[in-house]
C-alpha positions as a Python dict, from the first residue, in 0.01 Angstrom:
ca = {
    (1, 'M'): (0, 0, 0),
    (2, 'K'): (-44, -28, -362),
    (3, 'K'): (218, -313, -373),
    (4, 'K'): (-50, -529, -120),
    (5, 'Y'): (-335, -431, -368),
    (6, 'L'): (-142, -546, -650),
    (7, 'L'): (-71, -864, -472),
    (8, 'L'): (-405, -914, -363),
    (9, 'S'): (-538, -859, -728),
    (10, 'F'): (-293, -1115, -877),
    (11, 'V'): (-401, -1382, -585),
    (12, 'I'): (-756, -1330, -680),
    (13, 'I'): (-692, -1366, -1055),
    (14, 'C'): (-541, -1717, -971),
    (15, 'I'): (-775, -1805, -760),
    (16, 'L'): (-1052, -1703, -1013),
    (17, 'G'): (-872, -1928, -1290),
    (18, 'V'): (-832, -2238, -1117),
    (19, 'I'): (-1212, -2189, -1014),
    (20, 'N'): (-1268, -2202, -1382),
    (21, 'T'): (-1039, -2447, -1497),
    (22, 'T'): (-1150, -2684, -1227),
    (23, 'K'): (-1496, -2631, -1390),
    (24, 'V'): (-1432, -2685, -1699),
    (25, 'N'): (-1183, -2971, -1653),
    (26, 'S'): (-1487, -3129, -1451),
    (27, 'K'): (-1661, -3156, -1784),
    (28, 'I'): (-1376, -3351, -1965),
    (29, 'I'): (-1374, -3576, -1641),
    (30, 'F'): (-1718, -3705, -1672),
    (31, 'P'): (-2063, -3563, -1832),
    (32, 'P'): (-2293, -3373, -1606),
    (33, 'Y'): (-2580, -3573, -1446),
    (34, 'G'): (-2869, -3588, -1719),
    (35, 'S'): (-2701, -3474, -2040),
    (36, 'S'): (-2825, -3795, -2270),
    (37, 'G'): (-3126, -3613, -2446),
    (38, 'D'): (-3399, -3809, -2252),
    (39, 'P'): (-3748, -3639, -2160),
    (40, 'T'): (-3699, -3649, -1756),
    (41, 'T'): (-3422, -3372, -1779),
    (42, 'Q'): (-3470, -3267, -2148),
    (43, 'L'): (-3123, -3163, -2168),
    (44, 'T'): (-2813, -3284, -2353),
    (45, 'C'): (-2439, -3237, -2334),
    (46, 'V'): (-2513, -2885, -2503),
    (47, 'Q'): (-2805, -2739, -2293),
    (48, 'S'): (-2653, -2865, -1998),
    (49, 'G'): (-2345, -2605, -2060),
    (50, 'C'): (-2109, -2887, -2088),
    (51, 'H'): (-2025, -2798, -2448),
    (52, 'G'): (-2079, -2523, -2727),
    (53, 'G'): (-2243, -2611, -3068),
    (54, 'T'): (-2587, -2812, -3166),
    (55, 'N'): (-2710, -3115, -3105),
    (56, 'Q'): (-2684, -3326, -3447),
    (57, 'T'): (-2844, -3663, -3551),
    (58, 'V'): (-2692, -4010, -3507),
    (59, 'S'): (-2625, -4205, -3801),
    (60, 'S'): (-2439, -4539, -3873),
    (61, 'Q'): (-2147, -4315, -4014),
    (62, 'N'): (-2093, -4168, -3642),
    (63, 'L'): (-2176, -4426, -3415),
    (64, 'S'): (-2146, -4808, -3376),
    (65, 'L'): (-2373, -4954, -3103),
    (66, 'K'): (-2379, -5341, -3022),
    (67, 'I'): (-2535, -5565, -2775),
    (68, 'G'): (-2511, -5927, -2661),
    (69, 'T'): (-2464, -6172, -2363),
    (70, 'D'): (-2116, -6239, -2451),
    (71, 'S'): (-1867, -5973, -2488),
    (72, 'N'): (-1685, -6154, -2800),
    (73, 'S'): (-1989, -6171, -3009),
    (74, 'L'): (-2204, -5875, -3008),
    (75, 'A'): (-2487, -5781, -3249),
    (76, 'T'): (-2596, -5447, -3407),
    (77, 'F'): (-2833, -5260, -3127),
    (78, 'D'): (-3145, -5150, -3321),
    (79, 'N'): (-3514, -5152, -3257),
    (80, 'T'): (-3498, -5545, -3384),
    (81, 'F'): (-3323, -5669, -3060),
    (82, 'T'): (-3537, -5798, -2793),
    (83, 'Y'): (-3441, -5819, -2452),
    (84, 'S'): (-3526, -6109, -2194),
    (85, 'P'): (-3626, -6005, -1848),
    (86, 'G'): (-3347, -6009, -1589),
    (87, 'Q'): (-3101, -6115, -1830),
    (88, 'T'): (-2748, -5917, -1831),
    (89, 'Y'): (-2618, -5789, -2137),
    (90, 'F'): (-2280, -5625, -2283),
    (91, 'I'): (-2314, -5274, -2442),
    (92, 'K'): (-2021, -5147, -2689),
    (93, 'L'): (-2072, -4788, -2791),
    (94, 'K'): (-1798, -4663, -3032),
    (95, 'V'): (-1770, -4323, -3181),
    (96, 'L'): (-1713, -4350, -3530),
    (97, 'A'): (-1703, -3957, -3619),
    (98, 'T'): (-1371, -3811, -3670),
    (99, 'G'): (-1216, -3613, -3375),
    (100, 'Y'): (-986, -3544, -3119),
    (101, 'A'): (-1144, -3604, -2807),
    (102, 'Y'): (-1460, -3834, -2732),
    (103, 'G'): (-1739, -3878, -2459),
    (104, 'F'): (-2080, -4026, -2450),
    (105, 'Q'): (-2367, -4073, -2188),
    (106, 'M'): (-2655, -4310, -2194),
    (107, 'T'): (-2980, -4395, -2011),
    (108, 'A'): (-3281, -4630, -2024),
    (109, 'L'): (-3639, -4545, -1949),
    (110, 'T'): (-3950, -4745, -1965),
    (111, 'A'): (-4249, -4576, -2152),
    (112, 'S'): (-4339, -4394, -1838),
    (113, 'N'): (-3997, -4240, -1812),
    (114, 'N'): (-3876, -4493, -1524),
    (115, 'M'): (-3506, -4629, -1515),
    (116, 'A'): (-3568, -4953, -1669),
    (117, 'G'): (-3301, -5232, -1529),
    (118, 'S'): (-2914, -5112, -1420),
    (119, 'F'): (-2577, -5041, -1585),
    (120, 'T'): (-2302, -5199, -1444),
    (121, 'V'): (-1941, -5041, -1501),
    (122, 'V'): (-1671, -5288, -1677),
    (123, 'S'): (-1405, -5053, -1685),
    (124, 'S'): (-1343, -4783, -1419),
    (125, 'A'): (-1052, -4632, -1570),
    (126, 'T'): (-1295, -4539, -1890),
    (127, 'T'): (-1642, -4553, -1772),
    (128, 'K'): (-1883, -4381, -1487),
    (129, 'L'): (-2186, -4479, -1349),
    (130, 'Q'): (-2392, -4169, -1203),
    (131, 'L'): (-2693, -4315, -989),
    (132, 'G'): (-3051, -4125, -989),
    (133, 'P'): (-3308, -4252, -1076),
    (134, 'P'): (-3272, -4273, -1315),
    (135, 'D'): (-2919, -4369, -1366),
    (136, 'Y'): (-2651, -4265, -1608),
    (137, 'I'): (-2351, -4422, -1744),
    (138, 'G'): (-2095, -4212, -1913),
    (139, 'H'): (-1715, -4166, -2002),
    (140, 'L'): (-1454, -4114, -1750),
    (141, 'H'): (-1146, -3869, -1831),
    (142, 'A'): (-1231, -3813, -2205),
    (143, 'N'): (-927, -3792, -2404),
    (144, 'H'): (-806, -3864, -2756),
    (145, 'A'): (-731, -4226, -2730),
    (146, 'T'): (-1068, -4360, -2574),
    (147, 'N'): (-1335, -4348, -2826),
    (148, 'S'): (-1517, -4675, -2727),
    (149, 'W'): (-1655, -4806, -2408),
    (150, 'I'): (-1797, -5128, -2301),
    (151, 'Y'): (-2037, -5181, -1987),
    (152, 'Q'): (-2338, -5387, -1888),
    (153, 'W'): (-2725, -5357, -1874),
    (154, 'T'): (-2931, -5566, -1672),
    (155, 'A'): (-3280, -5607, -1796),
    (156, 'P'): (-3582, -5550, -1587),
    (157, 'A'): (-3682, -5852, -1382),
    (158, 'G'): (-4039, -5817, -1491),
    (159, 'D'): (-4219, -5731, -1824),
    (160, 'S'): (-4166, -5342, -1844),
    (161, 'G'): (-4247, -5337, -2234),
    (162, 'A'): (-4080, -5102, -2453),
    (163, 'V'): (-3749, -4980, -2327),
    (164, 'T'): (-3599, -4677, -2453),
    (165, 'F'): (-3231, -4578, -2468),
    (166, 'Y'): (-3120, -4209, -2473),
    (167, 'Y'): (-2766, -4122, -2532),
    (168, 'A'): (-2538, -3830, -2657),
    (169, 'F'): (-2173, -3851, -2763),
    (170, 'N'): (-1892, -3606, -2847),
    (171, 'A'): (-1628, -3570, -3121),
    (172, 'G'): (-1447, -3276, -3026),
    (173, 'D'): (-1159, -3112, -3218),
    (174, 'S'): (-784, -3095, -3073),
    (175, 'V'): (-809, -2722, -3050),
    (176, 'N'): (-1117, -2713, -2805),
    (177, 'F'): (-982, -2993, -2620),
    (178, 'I'): (-649, -2855, -2540),
    (179, 'N'): (-790, -2526, -2435),
    (180, 'L'): (-1030, -2710, -2216),
    (181, 'H'): (-1361, -2615, -2418),
    (182, 'P'): (-1497, -2957, -2527),
    (183, 'D'): (-1739, -2798, -2788),
    (184, 'N'): (-1863, -2901, -3140),
    (185, 'N'): (-2040, -3225, -3294),
    (186, 'I'): (-2258, -3332, -3033),
    (187, 'Y'): (-2496, -3655, -3155),
    (188, 'V'): (-2793, -3751, -2965),
    (189, 'G'): (-2984, -4049, -3050),
    (190, 'T'): (-3231, -4317, -2897),
    (191, 'T'): (-3312, -4694, -2952),
    (192, 'T'): (-3635, -4851, -2825),
    (193, 'I'): (-3638, -5267, -2795),
    (194, 'Q'): (-3897, -5478, -2691),
    (195, 'K'): (-3932, -5727, -2438),
    (196, 'G'): (-3888, -6089, -2653),
    (197, 'H'): (-4037, -6398, -2626),
    (198, 'G'): (-3706, -6584, -2496),
    (199, 'V'): (-3645, -6715, -2182),
    (200, 'G'): (-3539, -6472, -1870),
    (201, 'I'): (-3379, -6524, -1578),
    (202, 'N'): (-3672, -6618, -1361),
    (203, 'E'): (-3728, -6899, -1618),
    (204, 'I'): (-3374, -7053, -1575),
    (205, 'N'): (-3453, -7150, -1235),
    (206, 'S'): (-3739, -7396, -1374),
    (207, 'M'): (-3420, -7558, -1583),
    (208, 'V'): (-3116, -7548, -1346),
    (209, 'S'): (-3102, -7566, -958),
    (210, 'D'): (-2839, -7558, -695),
    (211, 'L'): (-2543, -7381, -908),
    (212, 'E'): (-2241, -7369, -677),
    (213, 'V'): (-1844, -7325, -741),
    (214, 'Y'): (-1614, -7394, -448),
    (215, 'P'): (-1406, -7369, -310),
    (216, 'N'): (-1406, -6977, -353),
    (217, 'P'): (-1182, -6826, -318),
    (218, 'V'): (-995, -7083, -519),
    (219, 'N'): (-600, -7113, -577),
    (220, 'G'): (-599, -7402, -843),
    (221, 'A'): (-894, -7649, -914),
    (222, 'F'): (-1249, -7563, -849),
    (223, 'S'): (-1587, -7787, -871),
    (224, 'L'): (-1890, -7690, -1059),
    (225, 'S'): (-2193, -7835, -989),
    (226, 'F'): (-2581, -7800, -1046),
    (227, 'N'): (-2863, -7995, -1091),
    (228, 'L'): (-3043, -8014, -1433),
    (229, 'I'): (-3411, -8032, -1404),
    (230, 'K'): (-3462, -8093, -1804),
    (231, 'A'): (-3229, -8217, -2076),
    (232, 'G'): (-3059, -7955, -2294),
    (233, 'N'): (-2752, -7780, -2418),
    (234, 'V'): (-2539, -7665, -2162),
    (235, 'N'): (-2281, -7413, -2170),
    (236, 'A'): (-2019, -7303, -1888),
    (237, 'S'): (-1733, -7063, -1937),
    (238, 'V'): (-1485, -6861, -1715),
    (239, 'Y'): (-1492, -6494, -1796),
    (240, 'S'): (-1289, -6215, -1660),
    (241, 'V'): (-1493, -5902, -1529),
    (242, 'D'): (-1430, -5722, -1844),
    (243, 'G'): (-1610, -5990, -2050),
    (244, 'K'): (-1309, -6174, -2227),
    (245, 'L'): (-1376, -6591, -2215),
    (246, 'C'): (-1109, -6728, -2036),
    (247, 'R'): (-1190, -7072, -2032),
    (248, 'Q'): (-1475, -7300, -2169),
    (249, 'L'): (-1583, -7566, -1897),
    (250, 'V'): (-1838, -7751, -2084),
    (251, 'N'): (-2064, -7733, -2382),
    (252, 'E'): (-2271, -8024, -2440),
    (253, 'N'): (-2624, -8178, -2453),
    (254, 'M'): (-2726, -8319, -2114),
    (255, 'N'): (-2989, -8522, -1977),
    (256, 'S'): (-3176, -8438, -1658),
    (257, 'G'): (-2969, -8479, -1334),
    (258, 'T'): (-2675, -8391, -1116),
    (259, 'F'): (-2373, -8225, -1296),
    (260, 'N'): (-2018, -8214, -1086),
    (261, 'R'): (-1678, -8164, -1216),
    (262, 'N'): (-1350, -8026, -1137),
    (263, 'Y'): (-1187, -7754, -1345),
    (264, 'D'): (-799, -7634, -1285),
    (265, 'I'): (-786, -7280, -1341),
    (266, 'A'): (-395, -7241, -1169),
    (267, 'S'): (-292, -7058, -1495),
    (268, 'L'): (-503, -6766, -1515),
    (269, 'P'): (-392, -6483, -1318),
    (270, 'A'): (-535, -6378, -950),
    (271, 'G'): (-836, -6193, -985),
    (272, 'I'): (-1234, -6208, -987),
    (273, 'Y'): (-1380, -6419, -1241),
    (274, 'L'): (-1732, -6484, -1350),
    (275, 'V'): (-1852, -6821, -1415),
    (276, 'K'): (-2162, -6813, -1659),
    (277, 'L'): (-2389, -7111, -1737),
    (278, 'N'): (-2614, -7075, -2024),
    (279, 'M'): (-2908, -7273, -2107),
    (280, 'D'): (-3150, -7210, -2372),
    (281, 'G'): (-3082, -6862, -2407),
    (282, 'A'): (-3099, -6787, -2048),
    (283, 'T'): (-2769, -6701, -1841),
    (284, 'I'): (-2693, -6778, -1456),
    (285, 'T'): (-2365, -6613, -1331),
    (286, 'K'): (-2163, -6704, -1012),
    (287, 'K'): (-1852, -6476, -920),
    (288, 'I'): (-1499, -6663, -818),
    (289, 'V'): (-1210, -6489, -669),
    (290, 'K'): (-871, -6677, -826),
    (291, 'E'): (-607, -6644, -527),
}
């Protein structure tokens, strides 16, 4: 009987240990919902119970935040940046603070604390989207090899006024990470941007219509066609889904009229690509499948 009690006690201890490890591990896998320091939850990675320590202020020494329509050419993401309604941007968040393991979470809200626009995951191996509203985008599988993430934000289609991005990130030390207690160095910050005077997604319809990419899926060559309503500079390129430029198709000043050309992408690996057409700062995108 005594052996049975000892065995039962051992099993209970093991189960509790597994539950506790799973609970802490889940914090390392991805952050709890609503931990970016925004006013809807008023929680950060510290208050949510995910991390110990205290919140610290973000500075240019511990964070690099970039934004742009082209992932290969990003500008500093601060309050001087303005957005175009409906436009999709790449955001790159890189933790510069010294640490062993890194993680982050971000959301975007209007002045009335409603979700502003939408986020899209670029790399499903390192980034996770948690739907709300509001929605939060953050790290997936925190580790010591990943301190930089790139993802997309599509601005609201209408004029939503000022948009504030709330974000929190971590640069944990090795001892806490190895012991499954990712504490210390929790940074919290915000960036507020205004609607700009540039062209948005709605306005591009007054310049370009009937954009077609065919055949789709494609094996070798495809046709790109569109109707240019007014003259201007047109730039069209093929990008991978993680934002890398694969092939420039056209970059020239054009008169109004119908455009139709064939482009060979047989040398590109099979997969999903984006054909992006840009005119006067506005972009329209078509998805294409390479077999």
